[in-house]
Each structure stands twice: as C-alpha cells, then as structure tokens.
BAMIDO-921060 format. One record per residue (C-alpha): x, y, z. Coordinates in pm, whole numbers, plus 32768, in hexadecimal, padded with zeros to 4 digits. Example, Ala and Ser with C-alpha at 12.3 -4.5 7.8 and 13.67 -1.06 7.14 Angstrom:
{X=84CE&Y=7E3E&Z=830C}
{X=8557&Y=7F96&Z=82CA}
//
This chain:
{X=8052&Y=72D2&Z=7AAC}
{X=7F1C&Y=72C2&Z=7B87}
{X=7F06&Y=73DA&Z=7C88}
{X=7E51&Y=73AA&Z=7DD4}
{X=7DA3&Y=74F3&Z=7E2C}
{X=7DAD&Y=7559&Z=7F99}
{X=7D68&Y=768B&Z=806E}
{X=7E65&Y=76C6&Z=8182}
{X=7E0A&Y=7757&Z=82D5}
{X=7F52&Y=77FB&Z=8336}
{X=7EDE&Y=78F1&Z=843D}
{X=7FE0&Y=78FA&Z=8552}
{X=80C0&Y=7803&Z=849B}
{X=8224&Y=784E&Z=842C}
{X=825B&Y=7887&Z=82B9}
{X=83BD&Y=78BA&Z=823A}
{X=83FC&Y=79A3&Z=8113}
{X=8558&Y=7994&Z=807E}
{X=85A4&Y=7AD0&Z=7FBB}
{X=8557&Y=7C3F&Z=7FEC}
{X=851D&Y=7CBF&Z=7E8C}
{X=83F9&Y=7CFA&Z=7DA1}
{X=8370&Y=7B96&Z=7DAC}
{X=836D&Y=7B95&Z=7F27}
{X=82C6&Y=7CEB&Z=7F21}
{X=81A9&Y=7C4E&Z=7E5C}
{X=818A&Y=7B14&Z=7F2F}
{X=81AB&Y=7B94&Z=8094}
{X=8069&Y=7C68&Z=80AB}
{X=7F89&Y=7B38&Z=806F}
{X=8043&Y=7A73&Z=817A}
{X=8019&Y=7B91&Z=8270}
{X=7EA8&Y=7BAF&Z=8218}
{X=7E7F&Y=7A3B&Z=8260}
{X=7F12&Y=7A70&Z=83BC}
{X=805A&Y=79B9&Z=8386}
{X=818F&Y=79FB&Z=8458}
{X=8264&Y=7A70&Z=8337}
{X=83DC&Y=7A56&Z=8358}
{X=84B5&Y=7AE0&Z=8240}
{X=861C&Y=7A77&Z=820B}
{X=86D7&Y=7B5B&Z=8119}
{X=8808&Y=7C3D&Z=8118}
{X=8730&Y=7D65&Z=80B0}
{X=85BF&Y=7DC5&Z=80A0}
{X=84F0&Y=7EA2&Z=7FBE}
{X=8467&Y=7FD7&Z=806F}
{X=830C&Y=7F3C&Z=8063}
{X=8381&Y=7E03&Z=8119}
{X=8445&Y=7EDC&Z=820B}
{X=82FF&Y=7F8E&Z=8258}
{X=825B&Y=7E42&Z=82B8}
{X=8384&Y=7DF1&Z=8398}
{X=8381&Y=7F4A&Z=843B}
{X=820C&Y=7F22&Z=847E}
{X=8246&Y=7DD1&Z=8526}
{X=818C&Y=7D0A&Z=841E}
{X=82BF&Y=7C44&Z=83B6}
{X=8411&Y=7BE6&Z=8448}
{X=8552&Y=7C18&Z=8383}
{X=869C&Y=7B5F&Z=83A2}
{X=8798&Y=7C30&Z=82DC}
{X=8878&Y=7B23&Z=8245}
{X=887E&Y=7A11&Z=8141}
{X=87B6&Y=78D1&Z=8170}
{X=8835&Y=77B7&Z=824C}
{X=8797&Y=7658&Z=8240}
{X=8738&Y=766C&Z=83B0}
{X=864E&Y=7790&Z=835C}
{X=853F&Y=769F&Z=82E2}
{X=851F&Y=75F4&Z=8433}
{X=83CC&Y=7639&Z=84CE}
{X=8336&Y=76CB&Z=8392}
{X=81E9&Y=7651&Z=830A}
{X=8227&Y=76DF&Z=81B0}
{X=8354&Y=776A&Z=80F5}
{X=834D&Y=786C&Z=7FDE}
{X=8488&Y=7889&Z=7F0C}
{X=8489&Y=79E9&Z=7E76}
{X=85E6&Y=79FE&Z=7DE0}
{X=8660&Y=79DD&Z=7C7A}
{X=87A3&Y=7920&Z=7CC2}
{X=8755&Y=77B5&Z=7C5A}
{X=8870&Y=7722&Z=7D28}
{X=880D&Y=77DB&Z=7E65}
{X=869C&Y=778E&Z=7E27}
{X=86EC&Y=761C&Z=7E01}
{X=879D&Y=7625&Z=7F52}
{X=8662&Y=76AF&Z=7FF5}
{X=8577&Y=75B3&Z=7F56}
{X=8662&Y=7494&Z=7FAF}
{X=8660&Y=74FD&Z=811E}
{X=84E4&Y=7517&Z=8112}
{X=84C8&Y=73BE&Z=8072}
{X=85A2&Y=7324&Z=8181}
{X=84BC&Y=73B5&Z=828B}
{X=837E&Y=7353&Z=81CC}
{X=8313&Y=74BD&Z=81A4}
{X=8259&Y=752F&Z=806D}
{X=8325&Y=7627&Z=7FA3}
{X=82BC&Y=7729&Z=7E9E}
{X=83C6&Y=777D&Z=7D9C}
{X=83A1&Y=78C8&Z=7CE4}
{X=84C2&Y=7871&Z=7BFC}
{X=8462&Y=770B&Z=7B9C}
{X=82FE&Y=7688&Z=7BBC}
{X=8368&Y=7528&Z=7B56}
{X=845B&Y=7517&Z=7C7B}
{X=8355&Y=758E&Z=7D74}
{X=827A&Y=74B4&Z=7E51}
{X=816B&Y=75C0&Z=7E62}
{X=80E5&Y=76C4&Z=7D71}
{X=8046&Y=7814&Z=7DAD}
{X=7F05&Y=7825&Z=7CE1}
{X=7E73&Y=794E&Z=7C2A}
{X=7D92&Y=79EC&Z=7D31}
{X=7C71&Y=7AE1&Z=7D38}
{X=7BC5&Y=7B51&Z=7E76}
{X=7A6A&Y=7BE5&Z=7E9C}
{X=7A02&Y=7C0F&Z=8008}
{X=7A06&Y=7AB8&Z=80AA}
{X=7A1E&Y=7A06&Z=7F5A}
{X=7B79&Y=799C&Z=7EE8}
{X=7BA5&Y=78F4&Z=7D97}
{X=7CF0&Y=7847&Z=7D4B}
{X=7D40&Y=77BA&Z=7BF3}
{X=7E59&Y=76D0&Z=7B85}
{X=7E86&Y=763F&Z=7A2A}
{X=7FA9&Y=754F&Z=7A0C}
{X=80AB&Y=7663&Z=7A13}
{X=8005&Y=7739&Z=7905}
{X=8003&Y=7875&Z=79D6}
{X=7F73&Y=7952&Z=78C7}
{X=7E46&Y=786E&Z=7895}
{X=7E0D&Y=7850&Z=7A0B}
{X=7E0B&Y=79CA&Z=7A2D}
{X=7D1E&Y=79EA&Z=7907}
{X=7C2B&Y=78FB&Z=79B2}
{X=7C55&Y=79B9&Z=7AF7}
{X=7C06&Y=7B01&Z=7A4D}
{X=7AD2&Y=7A68&Z=79AB}
{X=7A53&Y=79F2&Z=7AFC}
{X=7AA2&Y=7B47&Z=7B93}
{X=79D0&Y=7BEA&Z=7A85}
{X=78AA&Y=7B0B&Z=7ADC}
{X=78D0&Y=7B52&Z=7C50}
{X=78D3&Y=7CC7&Z=7C11}
{X=7798&Y=7C9E&Z=7B3F}
{X=782F&Y=7D78&Z=7A33}
{X=789E&Y=7D0C&Z=78D9}
{X=7A1A&Y=7D1C&Z=78C0}
{X=7A8E&Y=7E28&Z=77D0}
{X=7BD1&Y=7E20&Z=770E}
{X=7C03&Y=7F6E&Z=765C}
{X=7D48&Y=7FC3&Z=75AE}
{X=7E18&Y=806D&Z=76B9}
{X=7F48&Y=8146&Z=7686}
{X=800F&Y=824F&Z=773A}
{X=800B&Y=827E&Z=78B2}
{X=7EEF&Y=8253&Z=79A8}
{X=7F0F&Y=830C&Z=7AF5}
{X=7E4B&Y=8227&Z=7BDB}
{X=7DF4&Y=8271&Z=7D45}
{X=7DFC&Y=812D&Z=7E0B}
{X=7D38&Y=81AE&Z=7F37}
{X=7D95&Y=81C7&Z=80A6}
{X=7E0B&Y=8061&Z=80E2}
{X=7CEE&Y=7F68&Z=80C3}
{X=7D24&Y=7EC1&Z=7F6E}
{X=7BAB&Y=7EBC&Z=7F33}
{X=7BA0&Y=8039&Z=7F3D}
{X=7C4C&Y=8060&Z=7DED}
{X=7B49&Y=80BE&Z=7CE8}
{X=7AC2&Y=7FBC&Z=7BF3}
{X=7B66&Y=807F&Z=7AD9}
{X=7CB0&Y=8090&Z=7B92}
{X=7CB1&Y=7F1A&Z=7BCA}
{X=7C59&Y=7ED5&Z=7A5E}
{X=7D75&Y=7FB1&Z=79E0}
{X=7E67&Y=7F12&Z=7AD6}
{X=7E0C&Y=7DBC&Z=7A4A}
{X=7E5D&Y=7E3A&Z=78EB}
{X=7FA7&Y=7EE3&Z=7941}
{X=80F0&Y=7E87&Z=789F}
{X=81B4&Y=7F59&Z=799A}
{X=8152&Y=7FBC&Z=7AFC}
{X=820F&Y=80CE&Z=7BB5}
{X=81A2&Y=80AA&Z=7D1F}
{X=81DF&Y=8166&Z=7E62}
{X=8218&Y=80D2&Z=7FBA}
{X=80C2&Y=812D&Z=8047}
{X=7FEC&Y=807B&Z=7F45}
{X=7F1E&Y=7F4C&Z=7FB4}
{X=8019&Y=7E2F&Z=7F8E}
{X=7F0E&Y=7D2E&Z=7F3A}
{X=7ED9&Y=7DDB&Z=7DEA}
{X=8039&Y=7D7E&Z=7D7E}
{X=7FF0&Y=7C0C&Z=7DAA}
{X=7EEB&Y=7C1F&Z=7C98}
{X=7FD5&Y=7CA4&Z=7B8B}
{X=8021&Y=7BCA&Z=7A5E}
{X=8178&Y=7B24&Z=7A84}
{X=8209&Y=7BD9&Z=7956}
{X=81B4&Y=7D33&Z=79DF}
{X=82E2&Y=7E0D&Z=7A28}
{X=82B9&Y=7E84&Z=7B90}
{X=8387&Y=7FB5&Z=7BEB}
{X=839A&Y=800C&Z=7D5C}
{X=83A8&Y=8188&Z=7D5D}
{X=841E&Y=8187&Z=7EC6}
{X=8565&Y=80E3&Z=7E59}
{X=85C9&Y=8201&Z=7D71}
{X=86F1&Y=82B4&Z=7E16}
{X=877E&Y=8417&Z=7E0A}
{X=8680&Y=84CD&Z=7EE6}
{X=8512&Y=852C&Z=7EB6}
{X=8538&Y=8626&Z=7D98}
{X=862C&Y=8553&Z=7CCE}
{X=8559&Y=841F&Z=7D11}
{X=8424&Y=84D0&Z=7C89}
{X=84E1&Y=8534&Z=7B50}
{X=8548&Y=83C9&Z=7B21}
{X=83DF&Y=8355&Z=7B4E}
{X=8371&Y=8450&Z=7A47}
{X=847F&Y=83CE&Z=795E}
{X=8417&Y=8263&Z=7995}
{X=82A8&Y=82B0&Z=794D}
{X=82FD&Y=835E&Z=7808}
{X=8402&Y=825C&Z=77A3}
{X=8325&Y=8128&Z=77D4}
{X=81F5&Y=81CA&Z=7735}
{X=82C8&Y=823A&Z=760C}
{X=8320&Y=80CB&Z=75D6}
{X=81AF&Y=8088&Z=759A}
{X=8175&Y=7FEB&Z=76EF}
{X=8048&Y=8042&Z=77C7}
{X=80C4&Y=80D6&Z=790F}
{X=8003&Y=80F4&Z=7A55}
{X=808B&Y=81E5&Z=7B59}
{X=7FF7&Y=815F&Z=7C9C}
{X=7FEB&Y=8243&Z=7DCB}
{X=7F4D&Y=821C&Z=7F20}
{X=7E17&Y=82F2&Z=7F53}
{X=7DE9&Y=83E0&Z=7E2F}
{X=7F05&Y=8442&Z=7D44}
{X=7EA0&Y=85B0&Z=7D50}
{X=7E90&Y=85D8&Z=7ECB}
{X=7FFF&Y=8604&Z=7F2A}
{X=8051&Y=84EF&Z=7E34}
{X=810B&Y=85BC&Z=7D2D}
{X=8011&Y=854A&Z=7C29}
{X=8014&Y=86A4&Z=7B8E}
{X=818D&Y=8697&Z=7B59}
{X=8175&Y=8541&Z=7AB6}
{X=8053&Y=85A6&Z=79D8}
{X=8111&Y=86DC&Z=7962}
{X=824B&Y=8611&Z=791B}
{X=8184&Y=851C&Z=7846}
{X=80C7&Y=8631&Z=7792}
{X=820B&Y=86E4&Z=7738}
{X=828F&Y=85A0&Z=76A3}
{X=814F&Y=8566&Z=75DE}
{X=80EA&Y=8438&Z=76AE}
{X=7F72&Y=840A&Z=76E3}
{X=7F09&Y=841B&Z=7851}
{X=7DD8&Y=8379&Z=78EC}
{X=7D77&Y=83E1&Z=7A4D}
{X=7CC0&Y=82F4&Z=7B37}
{X=7C75&Y=83A4&Z=7C82}
{X=7CA3&Y=82E5&Z=7DC4}
{X=7C01&Y=82EF&Z=7F1A}
{X=7CD6&Y=83E3&Z=7FE0}
{X=7D37&Y=8385&Z=8141}
{X=7D03&Y=84EF&Z=81AC}
{X=7B8D&Y=84A3&Z=81AC}
{X=7B81&Y=8327&Z=81BD}
{X=7C5E&Y=82F4&Z=82EF}
{X=7B96&Y=83E6&Z=83CD}
{X=7A4E&Y=8356&Z=834A}
{X=7AB1&Y=81F2&Z=83A4}
{X=7B11&Y=826D&Z=84FF}
{X=79B1&Y=82FD&Z=8526}
{X=7A13&Y=8464&Z=84D5}
{X=7961&Y=8526&Z=83C1}
{X=7A3E&Y=8640&Z=8344}
{X=7902&Y=8713&Z=8320}
{X=77C7&Y=8703&Z=83F2}
{X=768C&Y=87D5&Z=83F8}
{X=76A0&Y=88DE&Z=8507}
{X=780A&Y=8887&Z=8558}
{X=78E8&Y=88BB&Z=8428}
{X=788D&Y=8947&Z=82D2}
{X=79EE&Y=8934&Z=8249}
{X=7B24&Y=885F&Z=8259}
{X=7C87&Y=88AA&Z=81F2}
{X=7D8B&Y=87A4&Z=8198}
{X=7EF7&Y=8805&Z=81C9}
{X=8045&Y=8759&Z=81A8}
{X=8109&Y=874A&Z=82EA}
{X=824F&Y=86C5&Z=825A}
{X=82E6&Y=8821&Z=8280}
{X=82DF&Y=88B8&Z=83E1}
{X=822D&Y=8A08&Z=8413}
{X=8371&Y=8AC5&Z=844F}
{X=8415&Y=8A4D&Z=830D}
{X=8446&Y=8B59&Z=8202}
{X=83B8&Y=8A73&Z=80F2}
{X=8263&Y=8A45&Z=8195}
{X=8140&Y=8AC4&Z=80C2}
{X=803D&Y=8AAC&Z=81DA}
{X=7FAB&Y=8BEE&Z=8267}
{X=7FB2&Y=8B77&Z=83D1}
{X=7F10&Y=8CB0&Z=845F}
{X=7DE9&Y=8C91&Z=8370}
{X=7DD0&Y=8B1C&Z=83B4}
{X=7DBC&Y=8B57&Z=852B}
{X=7CA0&Y=8C52&Z=84FD}
{X=7BC9&Y=8B5F&Z=8437}
{X=7AA7&Y=8AB8&Z=84ED}
{X=7A9D&Y=8983&Z=8412}
{X=7B5D&Y=883D&Z=840D}
{X=7CD1&Y=8829&Z=83C7}
{X=7D5B&Y=86DF&Z=8340}
{X=7ED4&Y=86B8&Z=8349}
{X=7F7B&Y=85BC&Z=8264}
{X=80E2&Y=8546&Z=8291}
{X=80F9&Y=8615&Z=83CE}
{X=813F&Y=851B&Z=84E4}
{X=82B0&Y=8573&Z=8506}
{X=8264&Y=86E9&Z=8513}
{X=812A&Y=86CA&Z=85E9}
{X=81C3&Y=8772&Z=871E}
{X=8224&Y=88A8&Z=8654}
{X=80DA&Y=88AE&Z=8596}
{X=800E&Y=88A4&Z=86D8}
{X=80EC&Y=89A9&Z=877A}
{X=80CC&Y=8A94&Z=8650}
{X=7F50&Y=8A77&Z=8637}
{X=7F2D&Y=8AC2&Z=87AA}
{X=801C&Y=8BE9&Z=878B}
{X=7F47&Y=8C6F&Z=866B}
{X=7E0A&Y=8C60&Z=873C}
{X=7D73&Y=8B03&Z=871D}
{X=7D04&Y=8A85&Z=8873}
{X=7DE2&Y=8982&Z=8919}
{X=7C9E&Y=88CB&Z=8974}
{X=7C42&Y=8893&Z=8806}
{X=7BF6&Y=871F&Z=87D4}
{X=7CF4&Y=865F&Z=8704}
{X=7CF8&Y=84FB&Z=867E}
{X=7E16&Y=8438&Z=85E5}
{X=7DBF&Y=8310&Z=8505}
{X=7ED2&Y=821A&Z=84AB}
{X=7EBE&Y=8139&Z=8375}
{X=7D51&Y=8189&Z=8334}
{X=7C7C&Y=8083&Z=8280}
{X=7D74&Y=7F69&Z=82C1}
{X=7D6E&Y=7E4F&Z=83BE}
{X=7E75&Y=7F14&Z=847F}
{X=7DA5&Y=8050&Z=84AB}
{X=7DB5&Y=80F2&Z=8600}
{X=7D61&Y=824E&Z=867D}
{X=7D6F&Y=832E&Z=87AB}
{X=7CBF&Y=8470&Z=880E}
{X=7D58&Y=858A&Z=88D3}
{X=7D6C&Y=8705&Z=88CD}
{X=7E47&Y=87F1&Z=880B}
{X=7F12&Y=883C&Z=8941}
{X=7F4E&Y=86CF&Z=899D}
{X=7F44&Y=860E&Z=8856}
{X=80BA&Y=860D&Z=880E}
{X=810D&Y=856F&Z=895C}
{X=7FE4&Y=847F&Z=8949}
{X=8043&Y=840A&Z=87EC}
{X=81AA&Y=83C7&Z=8850}
{X=813D&Y=830D&Z=8989}
{X=804C&Y=8233&Z=88C2}
{X=8157&Y=81D7&Z=87C3}
{X=808A&Y=8252&Z=869B}
{X=8155&Y=822C&Z=855C}
{X=813C&Y=8297&Z=83F1}
{X=8074&Y=829A&Z=831A}
{X=7F83&Y=8360&Z=83F0}
{X=7E7F&Y=8470&Z=83BA}
{X=7E4A&Y=8585&Z=84BB}
{X=7CEF&Y=8620&Z=84DC}
{X=7CC7&Y=876A&Z=8596}
{X=7B72&Y=87F8&Z=85EE}
{X=7A27&Y=87C2&Z=869F}
{X=79C1&Y=86B0&Z=85A9}
{X=7AA7&Y=85CA&Z=866B}
{X=79A7&Y=85B2&Z=8784}
{X=7877&Y=8586&Z=86A1}
{X=789F&Y=840F&Z=8682}
{X=7913&Y=83BC&Z=87E2}
{X=78AE&Y=8258&Z=8832}
{X=785D&Y=8211&Z=86C5}
{X=78EC&Y=80CC&Z=863C}
{X=7903&Y=80B4&Z=84C3}
{X=797D&Y=7FA4&Z=83DA}
{X=7A0B&Y=7FCF&Z=8280}
//
C-alpha cells in the first residue's frame, strides 16, 4: 500500500475522539497541542483526560458513540478495543467522507498516526507500511541526529524514578527522555506532560497511577507493589512524576520499597515546579539584596490540622521566600495563619497556574488579599504560590520558556 504523507492544520477544527481509556490518553495531548477542538465521546474517562476536560481543553460527552457524532468533524480517532464498536465508528466516518484513525485495526483505518519526534519547531513523522516498530526505530534515529548526541542503548533493569518537569514536555532531562524511550512499563501520574505518552512504543504497558483506587495511602502501596512486581519480571520500569519525584512526589517511599525488595533503583531528577513556575512568571525565588533563602512547603494539609509538620510561627518570622505547593485549596487558611504569626498582610504574593505550559497564567496580590483575588480570577490547580518580596523584583518582566 502506498501512503500519501500529509500534515494537517487542525487548529480550531473539531476532532472527534471515541474512547476515554489509555489509547485516548496518549492521543489527545497532541491534538490539544495542535489547537484542535477536541470532543471525546466515552462512558468514562481516565483521570488524565478528565483533567483536560476540567481545564476546558476538551469537551466530553459521557455516553457510547452514536453515528451522528461524526457530523462536523474534520478527523476521527477511534480509541477503543471493541472491534464491532470501532467498525461502527469508521463506517459512520466513511459515509461522511471523514478520515478515521483506528487504534485497534490499522488496515481498517483511512488514516494512520505516524511515529513522531519533536524538537522545537521541527516535527518528524515516520510511517513504514504498517511496521510500527521499524517506523519508531527510524524516528529514534532521526531524533538522535537532531539532538546531536549518539543514541545509547545500555542494558536497563529495575526501576527508574524519572522527574518529568513542570509541564513543558521539553523540560524533561535528556536522560529522562532516553530512559522513557527504553521503558517496558511506565507508571505515570496525572500531572506529567501528556505529550510524552504519545512517544511511547506501542507495546509499552502504561499504568495510570491516578486510576488506582482505595485512597492515597492504599494507592501508594499499590504503586509500590506494581513497581516491584513488574521489575521482578525482568521488565524495565519507569516511574514518571511531574516535577521532581523527591519534591512532594513520594519518590523516597518508592525507592525504599524497591530497595527492600532487592530491585535496583535509578534516580533521574526533574525540574521542580517550585522553582520553574515562579521563574517563568518572572519571579526569582532568591535575589541579591532581597532574599537569601527560600522554603518550599506542602499546603495540602491546612495549618490547623494536627498532622501538619510545618512550624508556622518560624515560617512567618523568616525574611526569605516561601513557596507553597499543592496549597490552592487551603490558601485562605495559610494566609490567615501567616498573618496571625506576624507576617505582614502587605507581603507580596504571586500565584502561578500550570507553569511552563501553554496554559500558564499568574496573578500578583498581597498576603491579606490573595485568597479572595485567586478565587475571583478563577485560578485552578496545579498552581504554585510564592510569598515574599521577590514577587515584585520582576514586575513588568516578560519571559519565555
């Protein structure tokens, strides 16, 4: 079969995705990045896809597919593993002369997704008559040339704890990306850059950690079990976390669980959003003559909770910068407590949402007014809160990442 290569400009155009599981989780980020109006039809969604919907980057119709759903679409992606249902979707697309990608049956599709690598403004897409493994090998070879580094293929075993960075897929380290390309199993969290999942080999087992039930502690125990189990089978496992695994990422717990089971652990640090998000908003967490220290705290527990480990009185007395992670929900209580402990209500504060991504936005306020200002502006998670005089250092400064 002769394939006609083509680049689609789908910005602002409707793309229908049928299915809300792992395959759709891989495909949707690239569609969003291309500016498509993504509409998902599926009874259920993965937490990652739900996050895109909650953020307004995709629209979800919570039901099974109906033939009329293809009307008005420029492209259809079938991301379900039921051949009969998938055939119904591609038939409806054919009748409306709409190109259709089939994840379950390439031969029944009218369009294929190529193996893709992206480096800045350069996008390389490779197809090879349906031989996906060969296409991906060629893609990886081209990627190695573009990176101007010789591709390495060491024998890998055990578990790699890889920090994926704050959100921009290009902010994962070179080593992290190389290990991800070599993984047999990837255990990923909701806040990782979704574009990275689209580059995984098709045979990779992708485990969405956000889907593990039973509450945070039980879920962490199950993640630990999965890491040890898959690695004990001789498979190379990458645990992929947003930011850095060891900054409120439970990387220490996972490393200890692997070590106790005799599983080798490789650590690949990531760019933490506690520093990157403020920096990309023009805020240095330290600055000569302004702040000689910065403290990063978790705000997922309110100050009045008996389980908090933060010394709030000491924190309020410090003159340096305070960076609060996972603290948006408890921001009113955090601000109130710091003021009560002596920090001035006029202290500058910034809140940076989805730092390093195309959806980054920020606001500046004061400690006394930030909770109300954040709510009024509709700032949502994930967001980083920066407290201190460094917030005003870069006023008027526009940076790009």
